Every structure is written in C-alpha cells, then in structure tokens.
N, C-alpha and C positions, 0 to 999 in steps of 0.2 A: 531713608530715601527722601529726596527733595521733591517739592511740589511739582516742579516742571518735569520730573522724571516719572510721575504717576500717569496712568491712563485716565481718560475721562471718567470711566466707571469707578476707578479707585478714588478719584477726587470726589465724585458724587457720594460714594459710600462714606468717605471720611466726613464730608459736610453733614450728611444725614445723621451719622452717629454722634458727632459733636453737638448738633442741634438737640438731639434727644438728651444727651448728658447735661447740657446747660439747662434745658427745660426742667428736668428732674431735680437738679440741684436748686434751681430757683424756687420751684414749688415746695421743696422740703424746707428751704430757708424761710420762706414767707410763712408757711404753716407753723414752723417752730417758733418764729417770732411772735405770731399772733395767738398761738394756742396757750391757754392758761397752764401754769406749772402742774397742777393736779391732773391735767388731761394728757400728760406726757409720761410714758413709762421710762423710769430712770431720771437722771438729772439732766436738765436742759444744757448745762454747761459742758457735759460730756457729749451730747448729741451735736453741738456746734462743730467741733473739729471732725467728728465722724461723718457728717454729711458732705465733707469735702474730700473724702477718700473715694476716689472714682474707680469704678462705677458702682460699687456695692453700698457706699455710705447712704446716699439719698434713697436708694431702693429699700435698704434695711430700715431707715427711719419711717418711710411712708408705709411699710408693711407692718413693722413691729413696734415702732417707737411711739405710736399714738394710741391712746385709749379710745374706744368707740364712743361717739357722741350719743347721748341718751335720746 
C-alpha cells in the first residue's frame, strides 16, 4: 500500500510505530557500544546484527542481553 492510499489514522500509526522502532534500536546500539564486554550476555559481535532484526532484536538485547549493573 502506498503512503497516499493510507488513511490519516494509518499514516499516524505507521509514524508512531516507526518512531518506537528507531528509538529502541538507537537505545540498544548506544548501550551495546558503551557497555563493557563483561556486562553483556554473550558476545558483543553477535548482538550487533541481532539488534537490527526488527522489532525483536533491540527488545531482546535490552531485556536479556545486558547483565544487571551492580
């Protein structure tokens, strides 16, 4: 479906969901970049491609990929 064929409600929903997806991916990427290797569950090199698998990648990293801070 093309953008101009969508209703205003559909366009608004798509914009909102895209914004959430971009924010989650950005938060996961910044966290993964700044977090020390020992505070990440698994290898950082495997989490990088995983966080770009939408929408589950960034959510999985933020929920399960990080060790709790002391």
